[in-house]
All heavy atoms as a GROMACS GRO file, in nm:
protein
  617
    1GLU      N    1  10.892  13.626  16.870
    1GLU     CA    2  10.768  13.596  16.803
    1GLU      C    3  10.650  13.659  16.878
    1GLU      O    4  10.557  13.709  16.815
    1GLU     CB    5  10.751  13.444  16.791
    1GLU     CG    6  10.639  13.405  16.703
    1GLU     CD    7  10.630  13.255  16.680
    1GLU    OE1    8  10.718  13.180  16.728
    1GLU    OE2    9  10.534  13.214  16.616
    2SER      N   10  10.655  13.660  17.008
    2SER     CA   11  10.544  13.718  17.084
    2SER      C   12  10.532  13.869  17.059
    2SER      O   13  10.421  13.923  17.054
    2SER     CB   14  10.558  13.690  17.234
    2SER     OG   15  10.675  13.749  17.285
    3LEU      N   16  10.646  13.939  17.041
    3LEU     CA   17  10.641  14.082  17.010
    3LEU      C   18  10.576  14.105  16.873
    3LEU      O   19  10.501  14.202  16.855
    3LEU     CB   20  10.780  14.143  17.012
    3LEU     CG   21  10.847  14.155  17.148
    3LEU    CD1   22  10.989  14.207  17.133
    3LEU    CD2   23  10.767  14.244  17.240
    4LEU      N   24  10.605  14.018  16.779
    4LEU     CA   25  10.543  14.030  16.648
    4LEU      C   26  10.392  14.004  16.657
    4LEU      O   27  10.313  14.074  16.594
    4LEU     CB   28  10.607  13.933  16.549
    4LEU     CG   29  10.746  13.972  16.500
    4LEU    CD1   30  10.810  13.857  16.425
    4LEU    CD2   31  10.741  14.096  16.415
    5GLU      N   32  10.353  13.905  16.734
    5GLU     CA   33  10.211  13.877  16.751
    5GLU      C   34  10.140  13.997  16.814
    5GLU      O   35  10.030  14.033  16.772
    5GLU     CB   36  10.191  13.751  16.834
    5GLU     CG   37  10.227  13.625  16.760
    5GLU     CD   38  10.224  13.500  16.846
    5GLU    OE1   39  10.205  13.511  16.970
    5GLU    OE2   40  10.242  13.391  16.790
    6GLU      N   41  10.203  14.059  16.913
    6GLU     CA   42  10.146  14.177  16.978
    6GLU      C   43  10.132  14.294  16.882
    6GLU      O   44  10.044  14.379  16.899
    6GLU     CB   45  10.231  14.220  17.098
    6GLU     CG   46  10.227  14.125  17.214
    6GLU     CD   47  10.329  14.159  17.321
    6GLU    OE1   48  10.386  14.270  17.318
    6GLU    OE2   49  10.352  14.074  17.409
    7SER      N   50  10.218  14.302  16.782
    7SER     CA   51  10.214  14.414  16.687
    7SER      C   52  10.092  14.408  16.596
    7SER      O   53  10.055  14.508  16.536
    7SER     CB   54  10.341  14.415  16.600
    7SER     OG   55  10.333  14.314  16.500
    8CYS      N   56  10.032  14.291  16.584
    8CYS     CA   57   9.916  14.268  16.495
    8CYS      C   58   9.951  14.284  16.346
    8CYS      O   59   9.862  14.295  16.263
    8CYS     CB   60   9.798  14.358  16.532
    8CYS     SG   61   9.734  14.322  16.696
    9LEU      N   62  10.081  14.289  16.314
    9LEU     CA   63  10.122  14.292  16.174
    9LEU      C   64  10.133  14.149  16.124
    9LEU      O   65  10.180  14.061  16.197
    9LEU     CB   66  10.258  14.361  16.160
    9LEU     CG   67  10.264  14.509  16.197
    9LEU    CD1   68  10.408  14.558  16.193
    9LEU    CD2   69  10.176  14.591  16.104
   10PRO      N   70  10.092  14.122  15.999
   10PRO     CA   71  10.110  13.989  15.944
   10PRO      C   72  10.259  13.957  15.934
   10PRO      O   73  10.339  14.042  15.894
   10PRO     CB   74  10.049  13.999  15.804
   10PRO     CG   75   9.966  14.122  15.805
   10PRO     CD   76  10.025  14.213  15.907
   11PHE      N   77  10.297  13.836  15.973
   11PHE     CA   78  10.436  13.796  15.963
   11PHE      C   79  10.446  13.648  15.936
   11PHE      O   80  10.353  13.572  15.962
   11PHE     CB   81  10.515  13.834  16.090
   11PHE     CG   82  10.481  13.752  16.211
   11PHE    CD1   83  10.556  13.640  16.245
   11PHE    CD2   84  10.375  13.786  16.292
   11PHE    CE1   85  10.526  13.564  16.357
   11PHE    CE2   86  10.344  13.712  16.405
   11PHE     CZ   87  10.420  13.601  16.437
   12ARG      N   88  10.562  13.609  15.883
   12ARG     CA   89  10.589  13.468  15.856
   12ARG      C   90  10.735  13.440  15.886
   12ARG      O   91  10.824  13.507  15.833
   12ARG     CB   92  10.557  13.434  15.710
   12ARG     CG   93  10.578  13.286  15.679
   12ARG     CD   94  10.534  13.249  15.541
   12ARG     NE   95  10.390  13.269  15.529
   12ARG     CZ   96  10.325  13.274  15.414
   12ARG    NH1   97  10.390  13.260  15.301
   12ARG    NH2   98  10.195  13.292  15.410
   13LEU      N   99  10.760  13.342  15.969
   13LEU     CA  100  10.896  13.297  15.996
   13LEU      C  101  10.939  13.204  15.884
   13LEU      O  102  10.858  13.127  15.833
   13LEU     CB  103  10.903  13.223  16.130
   13LEU     CG  104  10.855  13.298  16.254
   13LEU    CD1  105  10.856  13.205  16.375
   13LEU    CD2  106  10.940  13.419  16.279
   14ASN      N  107  11.066  13.209  15.846
   14ASN     CA  108  11.118  13.114  15.748
   14ASN      C  109  11.261  13.079  15.786
   14ASN      O  110  11.314  13.130  15.885
   14ASN     CB  111  11.106  13.169  15.605
   14ASN     CG  112  11.190  13.292  15.582
   14ASN    OD1  113  11.312  13.290  15.595
   14ASN    ND2  114  11.125  13.404  15.549
   15ASP      N  115  11.322  12.993  15.710
   15ASP     CA  116  11.457  12.944  15.743
   15ASP      C  117  11.563  13.053  15.744
   15ASP      O  118  11.665  13.040  15.810
   15ASP     CB  119  11.500  12.835  15.644
   15ASP     CG  120  11.418  12.708  15.660
   15ASP    OD1  121  11.353  12.691  15.765
   15ASP    OD2  122  11.419  12.626  15.566
   16MET      N  123  11.541  13.161  15.670
   16MET     CA  124  11.643  13.264  15.657
   16MET      C  125  11.609  13.393  15.732
   16MET      O  126  11.685  13.488  15.727
   16MET     CB  127  11.663  13.297  15.508
   16MET     CG  128  11.711  13.178  15.427
   16MET     SD  129  11.872  13.117  15.479
   16MET     CE  130  11.976  13.248  15.424
   17GLY      N  131  11.496  13.397  15.799
   17GLY     CA  132  11.461  13.518  15.872
   17GLY      C  133  11.312  13.526  15.895
   17GLY      O  134  11.243  13.425  15.904
   18THR      N  135  11.262  13.647  15.902
   18THR     CA  136  11.120  13.671  15.927
   18THR      C  137  11.070  13.778  15.830
   18THR      O  138  11.136  13.880  15.811
   18THR     CB  139  11.098  13.720  16.072
   18THR    OG1  140  11.154  13.625  16.161
   18THR    CG2  141  10.951  13.738  16.103
   19ILE      N  142  10.956  13.752  15.770
   19ILE     CA  143  10.892  13.849  15.681
   19ILE      C  144  10.780  13.915  15.761
   19ILE      O  145  10.699  13.847  15.823
   19ILE     CB  146  10.834  13.779  15.557
   19ILE    CG1  147  10.946  13.710  15.478
   19ILE    CG2  148  10.758  13.879  15.469
   19ILE    CD1  149  10.895  13.617  15.371
   20VAL      N  150  10.777  14.048  15.758
   20VAL     CA  151  10.673  14.123  15.827
   20VAL      C  152  10.609  14.216  15.725
   20VAL      O  153  10.678  14.280  15.646
   20VAL     CB  154  10.729  14.205  15.945
   20VAL    CG1  155  10.617  14.275  16.020
   20VAL    CG2  156  10.811  14.119  16.039
   21GLU      N  157  10.477  14.224  15.727
   21GLU     CA  158  10.404  14.307  15.632
   21GLU      C  159  10.346  14.429  15.703
   21GLU      O  160  10.286  14.416  15.808
   21GLU     CB  161  10.290  14.223  15.572
   21GLU     CG  162  10.214  14.287  15.461
   21GLU     CD  163  10.110  14.192  15.405
   21GLU    OE1  164  10.148  14.082  15.360
   21GLU    OE2  165   9.992  14.228  15.409
   22GLY      N  166  10.368  14.547  15.645
   22GLY     CA  167  10.312  14.668  15.703
   22GLY      C  168  10.366  14.791  15.633
   22GLY      O  169  10.445  14.782  15.539
   23SER      N  170  10.323  14.907  15.680
   23SER     CA  171  10.372  15.033  15.624
   23SER      C  172  10.517  15.052  15.668
   23SER      O  173  10.564  14.989  15.763
   23SER     CB  174  10.287  15.150  15.673
   23SER     OG  175  10.309  15.172  15.812
   24ALA      N  176  10.587  15.142  15.600
   24ALA     CA  177  10.726  15.169  15.637
   24ALA      C  178  10.736  15.212  15.784
   24ALA      O  179  10.824  15.165  15.857
   24ALA     CB  180  10.786  15.275  15.545
   25ASP      N  181  10.646  15.298  15.828
   25ASP     CA  182  10.649  15.342  15.968
   25ASP      C  183  10.630  15.226  16.064
   25ASP      O  184  10.700  15.216  16.165
   25ASP     CB  185  10.541  15.449  15.993
   25ASP     CG  186  10.573  15.583  15.932
   25ASP    OD1  187  10.693  15.609  15.903
   25ASP    OD2  188  10.480  15.663  15.913
   26GLU      N  189  10.537  15.136  16.033
   26GLU     CA  190  10.513  15.020  16.119
   26GLU      C  191  10.634  14.928  16.121
   26GLU      O  192  10.672  14.875  16.226
   26GLU     CB  193  10.391  14.943  16.069
   26GLU     CG  194  10.260  15.016  16.088
   26GLU     CD  195  10.145  14.948  16.016
   26GLU    OE1  196  10.164  14.898  15.902
   26GLU    OE2  197  10.036  14.947  16.074
   27LEU      N  198  10.697  14.910  16.004
   27LEU     CA  199  10.813  14.820  15.995
   27LEU      C  200  10.933  14.875  16.072
   27LEU      O  201  11.000  14.800  16.144
   27LEU     CB  202  10.850  14.794  15.849
   27LEU     CG  203  10.742  14.722  15.767
   27LEU    CD1  204  10.783  14.715  15.621
   27LEU    CD2  205  10.716  14.584  15.824
   28PHE      N  206  10.958  15.005  16.059
   28PHE     CA  207  11.068  15.064  16.134
   28PHE      C  208  11.042  15.054  16.285
   28PHE      O  209  11.132  15.025  16.363
   28PHE     CB  210  11.090  15.210  16.093
   28PHE     CG  211  11.150  15.225  15.957
   28PHE    CD1  212  11.087  15.304  15.861
   28PHE    CD2  213  11.268  15.162  15.921
   28PHE    CE1  214  11.142  15.319  15.734
   28PHE    CE2  215  11.324  15.177  15.795
   28PHE     CZ  216  11.260  15.255  15.701
   29ALA      N  217  10.918  15.076  16.325
   29ALA     CA  218  10.884  15.072  16.467
   29ALA      C  219  10.901  14.931  16.524
   29ALA      O  220  10.960  14.914  16.632
   29ALA     CB  221  10.741  15.122  16.489
   30ILE      N  222  10.854  14.829  16.454
   30ILE     CA  223  10.866  14.694  16.508
   30ILE      C  224  11.011  14.647  16.501
   30ILE      O  225  11.057  14.576  16.591
   30ILE     CB  226  10.770  14.594  16.437
   30ILE    CG1  227  10.762  14.461  16.514
   30ILE    CG2  228  10.810  14.568  16.294
   30ILE    CD1  229  10.708  14.469  16.653
   31ALA      N  230  11.086  14.688  16.400
   31ALA     CA  231  11.228  14.651  16.392
   31ALA      C  232  11.303  14.709  16.513
   31ALA      O  233  11.384  14.640  16.575
   31ALA     CB  234  11.290  14.700  16.262
   32ARG      N  235  11.276  14.833  16.545
   32ARG     CA  236  11.342  14.895  16.661
   32ARG      C  237  11.303  14.824  16.790
   32ARG      O  238  11.386  14.797  16.875
   32ARG     CB  239  11.306  15.042  16.669
   32ARG     CG  240  11.365  15.110  16.791
   32ARG     CD  241  11.407  15.250  16.757
   32ARG     NE  242  11.475  15.311  16.868
   32ARG     CZ  243  11.607  15.320  16.878
   32ARG    NH1  244  11.683  15.271  16.784
   32ARG    NH2  245  11.662  15.377  16.982
   33LYS      N  246  11.175  14.792  16.804
   33LYS     CA  247  11.127  14.723  16.924
   33LYS      C  248  11.196  14.586  16.938
   33LYS      O  249  11.240  14.550  17.047
   33LYS     CB  250  10.976  14.707  16.917
   33LYS     CG  251  10.912  14.657  17.044
   33LYS     CD  252  10.761  14.663  17.033
   33LYS     CE  253  10.698  14.628  17.166
   33LYS     NZ  254  10.551  14.639  17.162
   34LEU      N  255  11.204  14.512  16.829
   34LEU     CA  256  11.269  14.381  16.832
   34LEU      C  257  11.418  14.393  16.862
   34LEU      O  258  11.474  14.316  16.939
   34LEU     CB  259  11.248  14.308  16.698
   34LEU     CG  260  11.104  14.266  16.668
   34LEU    CD1  261  11.091  14.228  16.521
   34LEU    CD2  262  11.061  14.152  16.758
   35HIS      N  263  11.482  14.492  16.801
   35HIS     CA  264  11.625  14.515  16.821
   35HIS      C  265  11.653  14.549  16.967
   35HIS      O  266  11.741  14.491  17.030
   35HIS     CB  267  11.669  14.628  16.728
   35HIS     CG  268  11.815  14.656  16.732
   35HIS    ND1  269  11.904  14.590  16.651
   35HIS    CD2  270  11.887  14.744  16.805
   35HIS    CE1  271  12.026  14.635  16.675
   35HIS    NE2  272  12.019  14.730  16.768
   36GLU      N  273  11.577  14.641  17.023
   36GLU     CA  274  11.598  14.685  17.162
   36GLU      C  275  11.565  14.576  17.262
   36GLU      O  276  11.626  14.566  17.368
   36GLU     CB  277  11.517  14.811  17.192
   36GLU     CG  278  11.566  14.934  17.119
   36GLU     CD  279  11.709  14.972  17.156
   36GLU    OE1  280  11.749  14.952  17.273
   36GLU    OE2  281  11.782  15.019  17.067
   37TYR      N  282  11.467  14.491  17.228
   37TYR     CA  283  11.427  14.383  17.319
   37TYR      C  284  11.544  14.291  17.351
   37TYR      O  285  11.559  14.246  17.465
   37TYR     CB  286  11.312  14.303  17.257
   37TYR     CG  287  11.269  14.188  17.344
   37TYR    CD1  288  11.187  14.210  17.454
   37TYR    CD2  289  11.309  14.058  17.316
   37TYR    CE1  290  11.148  14.104  17.534
   37TYR    CE2  291  11.269  13.952  17.395
   37TYR     CZ  292  11.189  13.976  17.505
   37TYR     OH  293  11.150  13.872  17.584
   38CYS      N  294  11.628  14.266  17.255
   38CYS     CA  295  11.744  14.180  17.277
   38CYS      C  296  11.835  14.239  17.385
   38CYS      O  297  11.886  14.166  17.471
   38CYS     CB  298  11.821  14.160  17.147
   38CYS     SG  299  11.726  14.073  17.020
   39PHE      N  300  11.855  14.370  17.382
   39PHE     CA  301  11.938  14.435  17.485
   39PHE      C  302  11.873  14.427  17.622
   39PHE      O  303  11.939  14.404  17.722
   39PHE     CB  304  11.968  14.580  17.447
   39PHE     CG  305  12.062  14.594  17.332
   39PHE    CD1  306  12.021  14.648  17.212
   39PHE    CD2  307  12.195  14.550  17.343
   39PHE    CE1  308  12.108  14.660  17.105
   39PHE    CE2  309  12.283  14.562  17.236
   39PHE     CZ  310  12.239  14.617  17.117
   40VAL      N  311  11.742  14.445  17.625
   40VAL     CA  312  11.668  14.435  17.752
   40VAL      C  313  11.686  14.296  17.812
   40VAL      O  314  11.696  14.281  17.934
   40VAL     CB  315  11.518  14.466  17.729
   40VAL    CG1  316  11.436  14.433  17.852
   40VAL    CG2  317  11.500  14.613  17.691
   41GLU      N  318  11.697  14.197  17.726
   41GLU     CA  319  11.714  14.059  17.771
   41GLU      C  320  11.859  14.026  17.806
   41GLU      O  321  11.891  13.913  17.841
   41GLU     CB  322  11.663  13.961  17.665
   41GLU     CG  323  11.513  13.963  17.650
   41GLU     CD  324  11.442  13.917  17.778
   41GLU    OE1  325  11.472  13.807  17.827
   41GLU    OE2  326  11.358  13.994  17.827
   42GLY      N  327  11.949  14.125  17.796
   42GLY     CA  328  12.086  14.106  17.840
   42GLY      C  329  12.188  14.072  17.734
   42GLY      O  330  12.304  14.044  17.766
   43VAL      N  331  12.147  14.073  17.609
   43VAL     CA  332  12.242  14.045  17.501
   43VAL      C  333  12.335  14.164  17.486
   43VAL      O  334  12.293  14.279  17.493
   43VAL     CB  335  12.166  14.017  17.369
   43VAL    CG1  336  12.261  14.001  17.253
   43VAL    CG2  337  12.077  13.896  17.384
   44ALA      N  338  12.465  14.139  17.467
   44ALA     CA  339  12.563  14.247  17.460
   44ALA      C  340  12.576  14.306  17.319
   44ALA      O  341  12.615  14.422  17.304
   44ALA     CB  342  12.700  14.197  17.505
   45ARG      N  343  12.541  14.229  17.218
   45ARG     CA  344  12.556  14.276  17.080
   45ARG      C  345  12.439  14.225  16.998
   45ARG      O  346  12.404  14.107  17.004
   45ARG     CB  347  12.688  14.225  17.023
   45ARG     CG  348  12.717  14.272  16.883
   45ARG     CD  349  12.852  14.220  16.838
   45ARG     NE  350  12.890  14.275  16.709
   45ARG     CZ  351  13.003  14.249  16.650
   45ARG    NH1  352  13.091  14.167  16.708
   45ARG    NH2  353  13.032  14.302  16.534
   46VAL      N  354  12.382  14.312  16.916
   46VAL     CA  355  12.268  14.276  16.832
   46VAL      C  356  12.296  14.322  16.689
   46VAL      O  357  12.339  14.435  16.668
   46VAL     CB  358  12.137  14.341  16.883
   46VAL    CG1  359  12.021  14.307  16.792
   46VAL    CG2  360  12.108  14.299  17.026
   47TYR      N  361  12.273  14.235  16.593
   47TYR     CA  362  12.291  14.266  16.452
   47TYR      C  363  12.154  14.253  16.386
   47TYR      O  364  12.096  14.144  16.383
   47TYR     CB  365  12.391  14.168  16.392
   47TYR     CG  366  12.416  14.186  16.244
   47TYR    CD1  367  12.481  14.298  16.194
   47TYR    CD2  368  12.376  14.088  16.154
   47TYR    CE1  369  12.505  14.312  16.059
   47TYR    CE2  370  12.401  14.101  16.019
   47TYR     CZ  371  12.465  14.214  15.972
   47TYR     OH  372  12.489  14.228  15.837
   48THR      N  373  12.102  14.362  16.334
   48THR     CA  374  11.971  14.362  16.272
   48THR      C  375  11.985  14.402  16.125
   48THR      O  376  12.050  14.501  16.095
   48THR     CB  377  11.876  14.461  16.343
   48THR    OG1  378  11.864  14.423  16.480
   48THR    CG2  379  11.740  14.464  16.279
   49VAL      N  380  11.923  14.325  16.038
   49VAL     CA  381  11.926  14.354  15.894
   49VAL      C  382  11.782  14.365  15.846
   49VAL      O  383  11.699  14.280  15.878
   49VAL     CB  384  11.997  14.241  15.816
   49VAL    CG1  385  11.992  14.267  15.667
   49VAL    CG2  386  12.140  14.226  15.864
   50MET      N  387  11.753  14.472  15.771
   50MET     CA  388  11.619  14.490  15.715
   50MET      C  389  11.628  14.506  15.564
   50MET      O  390  11.719  14.570  15.513
   50MET     CB  391  11.554  14.618  15.770
   50MET     CG  392  11.504  14.609  15.910
   50MET     SD  393  11.426  14.765  15.962
   50MET     CE  394  11.282  14.769  15.856
   51LYS      N  395  11.531  14.448  15.496
   51LYS     CA  396  11.509  14.474  15.354
   51LYS      C  397  11.363  14.516  15.344
   51LYS      O  398  11.276  14.453  15.400
   51LYS     CB  399  11.530  14.349  15.269
   51LYS     CG  400  11.672  14.302  15.260
   51LYS     CD  401  11.678  14.182  15.168
   51LYS     CE  402  11.817  14.126  15.160
   51LYS     NZ  403  11.824  14.011  15.069
   52ILE      N  404  11.339  14.624  15.272
   52ILE     CA  405  11.202  14.670  15.256
   52ILE      C  406  11.167  14.670  15.108
   52ILE      O  407  11.235  14.731  15.027
   52ILE     CB  408  11.184  14.812  15.315
   52ILE    CG1  409  11.210  14.807  15.465
   52ILE    CG2  410  11.044  14.864  15.285
   52ILE    CD1  411  11.202  14.941  15.533
   53ASP      N  412  11.061  14.598  15.075
   53ASP     CA  413  11.008  14.595  14.940
   53ASP      C  414  10.879  14.676  14.945
   53ASP      O  415  10.778  14.630  14.997
   53ASP     CB  416  10.982  14.450  14.897
   53ASP     CG  417  10.934  14.439  14.753
   53ASP    OD1  418  10.914  14.542  14.687
   53ASP    OD2  419  10.916  14.324  14.708
   54ASP      N  420  10.884  14.799  14.894
   54ASP     CA  421  10.772  14.893  14.905
   54ASP      C  422  10.709  14.908  14.768
   54ASP      O  423  10.764  14.972  14.679
   54ASP     CB  424  10.826  15.027  14.956
   54ASP     CG  425  10.717  15.123  14.997
   54ASP    OD1  426  10.597  15.091  14.982
   54ASP    OD2  427  10.753  15.232  15.046
   55ARG      N  428  10.595  14.845  14.749
   55ARG     CA  429  10.528  14.850  14.619
   55ARG      C  430  10.399  14.929  14.634
   55ARG      O  431  10.316  14.899  14.719
   55ARG     CB  432  10.497  14.708  14.571
   55ARG     CG  433  10.434  14.709  14.434
   55ARG     CD  434  10.451  14.580  14.364
   55ARG     NE  435  10.412  14.601  14.224
   55ARG     CZ  436  10.419  14.507  14.135
   55ARG    NH1  437  10.463  14.388  14.166
   55ARG    NH2  438  10.383  14.532  14.011
   56ARG      N  439  10.382  15.030  14.550
   56ARG     CA  440  10.266  15.119  14.565
   56ARG      C  441  10.173  15.118  14.444
   56ARG      O  442  10.071  15.186  14.446
   56ARG     CB  443  10.314  15.260  14.594
   56ARG     CG  444  10.391  15.263  14.725
   56ARG     CD  445  10.438  15.398  14.760
   56ARG     NE  446  10.514  15.391  14.886
   56ARG     CZ  447  10.565  15.495  14.945
   56ARG    NH1  448  10.550  15.615  14.894
   56ARG    NH2  449  10.632  15.481  15.058
   57ASP      N  450  10.208  15.040  14.341
   57ASP     CA  451  10.121  15.037  14.223
   57ASP      C  452  10.011  14.934  14.233
   57ASP      O  453   9.914  14.939  14.158
   57ASP     CB  454  10.204  15.014  14.096
   57ASP     CG  455  10.276  14.881  14.096
   57ASP    OD1  456  10.311  14.833  14.205
   57ASP    OD2  457  10.299  14.827  13.986
   58LYS      N  458  10.024  14.839  14.326
   58LYS     CA  459   9.917  14.741  14.348
   58LYS      C  460   9.934  14.680  14.486
   58LYS      O  461  10.041  14.686  14.546
   58LYS     CB  462   9.915  14.634  14.239
   58LYS     CG  463  10.032  14.538  14.242
   58LYS     CD  464  10.015  14.434  14.132
   58LYS     CE  465  10.118  14.324  14.144
   58LYS     NZ  466  10.096  14.218  14.045
   59SER      N  467   9.828  14.620  14.534
   59SER     CA  468   9.830  14.559  14.666
   59SER      C  469   9.889  14.418  14.658
   59SER      O  470   9.850  14.339  14.572
   59SER     CB  471   9.686  14.552  14.721
   59SER     OG  472   9.686  14.492  14.847
   60VAL      N  473   9.986  14.391  14.744
   60VAL     CA  474  10.046  14.258  14.753
   60VAL      C  475  10.051  14.216  14.899
   60VAL      O  476  10.051  14.299  14.988
   60VAL     CB  477  10.188  14.253  14.691
   60VAL    CG1  478  10.181  14.274  14.541
   60VAL    CG2  479  10.278  14.356  14.754
   61ALA      N  480  10.057  14.086  14.922
   61ALA     CA  481  10.059  14.034  15.058
   61ALA      C  482  10.160  13.921  15.068
   61ALA      O  483  10.207  13.868  14.967
   61ALA     CB  484   9.920  13.984  15.098
   62ILE      N  485  10.193  13.886  15.190
   62ILE     CA  486  10.285  13.776  15.215
   62ILE      C  487  10.233  13.651  15.143
   62ILE      O  488  10.116  13.616  15.153
   62ILE     CB  489  10.298  13.747  15.366
   62ILE    CG1  490  10.368  13.863  15.436
   62ILE    CG2  491  10.375  13.616  15.391
   62ILE    CD1  492  10.371  13.850  15.588
   63GLY      N  493  10.320  13.587  15.069
   63GLY     CA  494  10.285  13.464  14.999
   63GLY      C  495  10.244  13.483  14.854
   63GLY      O  496  10.237  13.386  14.779
   64ASP      N  497  10.216  13.607  14.813
   64ASP     CA  498  10.172  13.630  14.674
   64ASP      C  499  10.278  13.590  14.572
   64ASP      O  500  10.245  13.533  14.469
   64ASP     CB  501  10.134  13.776  14.653
   64ASP     CG  502  10.003  13.815  14.720
   64ASP    OD1  503   9.933  13.724  14.770
   64ASP    OD2  504   9.972  13.935  14.721
   65LYS      N  505  10.405  13.621  14.600
   65LYS     CA  506  10.510  13.589  14.504
   65LYS      C  507  10.525  13.437  14.489
   65LYS      O  508  10.539  13.385  14.378
   65LYS     CB  509  10.644  13.650  14.547
   65LYS     CG  510  10.647  13.800  14.534
   65LYS     CD  511  10.780  13.855  14.581
   65LYS     CE  512  10.782  14.006  14.578
   65LYS     NZ  513  10.908  14.061  14.624
   66VAL      N  514  10.522  13.366  14.600
   66VAL     CA  515  10.533  13.220  14.596
   66VAL      C  516  10.413  13.162  14.522
   66VAL      O  517  10.428  13.072  14.438
   66VAL     CB  518  10.545  13.162  14.738
   66VAL    CG1  519  10.537  13.010  14.736
   66VAL    CG2  520  10.674  13.208  14.804
   67ALA      N  521  10.294  13.213  14.550
   67ALA     CA  522  10.174  13.163  14.482
   67ALA      C  523  10.183  13.186  14.332
   67ALA      O  524  10.141  13.100  14.253
   67ALA     CB  525  10.050  13.231  14.540
   68SER      N  526  10.239  13.299  14.290
   68SER     CA  527  10.254  13.328  14.149
   68SER      C  528  10.348  13.228  14.082
   68SER      O  529  10.319  13.178  13.972
   68SER     CB  530  10.307  13.470  14.131
   68SER     OG  531  10.335  13.497  13.996
   69VAL      N  532  10.458  13.199  14.146
   69VAL     CA  533  10.553  13.102  14.091
   69VAL      C  534  10.489  12.964  14.083
   69VAL      O  535  10.501  12.894  13.981
   69VAL     CB  536  10.683  13.097  14.175
   69VAL    CG1  537  10.771  12.981  14.133
   69VAL    CG2  538  10.758  13.229  14.164
   70GLU      N  539  10.419  12.923  14.188
   70GLU     CA  540  10.353  12.792  14.188
   70GLU      C  541  10.248  12.783  14.078
   70GLU      O  542  10.236  12.680  14.012
   70GLU     CB  543  10.289  12.765  14.325
   70GLU     CG  544  10.389  12.748  14.437
   70GLU     CD  545  10.482  12.629  14.420
   70GLU    OE1  546  10.439  12.526  14.363
   70GLU    OE2  547  10.596  12.639  14.463
   71ALA      N  548  10.173  12.891  14.056
   71ALA     CA  549  10.073  12.892  13.951
   71ALA      C  550  10.136  12.877  13.812
   71ALA      O  551  10.087  12.806  13.727
   71ALA     CB  552   9.990  13.019  13.958
   72ARG      N  553  10.249  12.945  13.793
   72ARG     CA  554  10.318  12.937  13.664
   72ARG      C  555  10.377  12.797  13.642
   72ARG      O  556  10.383  12.749  13.530
   72ARG     CB  557  10.428  13.042  13.655
   72ARG     CG  558  10.372  13.180  13.642
   72ARG     CD  559  10.481  13.284  13.653
   72ARG     NE  560  10.424  13.415  13.673
   72ARG     CZ  561  10.448  13.520  13.596
   72ARG    NH1  562  10.530  13.509  13.494
   72ARG    NH2  563  10.390  13.634  13.622
   73LYS      N  564  10.423  12.733  13.748
   73LYS     CA  565  10.477  12.597  13.736
   73LYS      C  566  10.368  12.500  13.699
   73LYS      O  567  10.392  12.403  13.626
   73LYS     CB  568  10.542  12.554  13.869
   73LYS     CG  569  10.676  12.616  13.893
   73LYS     CD  570  10.739  12.582  14.026
   73LYS     CE  571  10.703  12.453  14.090
   73LYS     NZ  572  10.765  12.431  14.220
   74ALA      N  573  10.247  12.523  13.746
   74ALA     CA  574  10.135  12.432  13.720
   74ALA      C  575  10.090  12.439  13.574
   74ALA      O  576  10.038  12.341  13.521
   74ALA     CB  577  10.018  12.465  13.812
   75VAL      N  578  10.111  12.552  13.510
   75VAL     CA  579  10.073  12.570  13.370
   75VAL      C  580  10.199  12.553  13.285
   75VAL      O  581  10.272  12.648  13.260
   75VAL     CB  582  10.010  12.710  13.346
   75VAL    CG1  583   9.974  12.726  13.200
   75VAL    CG2  584   9.892  12.731  13.435
   76LYS      N  585  10.222  12.430  13.242
   76LYS     CA  586  10.343  12.401  13.162
   76LYS      C  587  10.306  12.407  13.014
   76LYS      O  588  10.214  12.340  12.970
   76LYS     CB  589  10.399  12.264  13.198
   76LYS     CG  590  10.447  12.259  13.342
   76LYS     CD  591  10.510  12.126  13.372
   76LYS     CE  592  10.556  12.129  13.517
   76LYS     NZ  593  10.617  12.006  13.558
   77PRO      N  594  10.378  12.488  12.937
   77PRO     CA  595  10.348  12.498  12.794
   77PRO      C  596  10.381  12.368  12.721
   77PRO      O  597  10.472  12.295  12.760
   77PRO     CB  598  10.437  12.612  12.745
   77PRO     CG  599  10.547  12.623  12.847
   77PRO     CD  600  10.489  12.572  12.977
   78ASP      N  601  10.302  12.339  12.616
   78ASP     CA  602  10.331  12.222  12.532
   78ASP      C  603  10.459  12.245  12.455
   78ASP      O  604  10.486  12.353  12.407
   78ASP     CB  605  10.216  12.196  12.433
   78ASP     CG  606  10.088  12.158  12.506
   78ASP    OD1  607  10.098  12.105  12.618
   78ASP    OD2  608   9.979  12.182  12.451
   79LYS      N  609  10.537  12.139  12.436
   79LYS     CA  610  10.662  12.149  12.361
   79LYS      C  611  10.649  12.091  12.226
   79LYS      O  612  10.580  12.006  12.194
   79LYS     CB  613  10.775  12.081  12.439
   79LYS     CG  614  10.807  12.155  12.565
   79LYS     CD  615  10.926  12.090  12.631
   79LYS     CE  616  10.960  12.166  12.759
   79LYS     NZ  617  11.075  12.116  12.824
   0.00000   0.00000   0.00000
């Protein structure tokens, strides 16, 4: 977590992993730094998984998808 804070990239920890927001170059760089840090700390094996959602048609930020779902839940259509 301290390495992520030092990166100055927005991030959010969750139950299934960590979400980091940034350009592809920034994300690859911080992923490598985090991956290598484990070896520096003496870990013999490291497994790193990345998913990149790269959207270029509009600006999105961490939490936007959840906020959208919550907003839609609040507006319930009449039956």
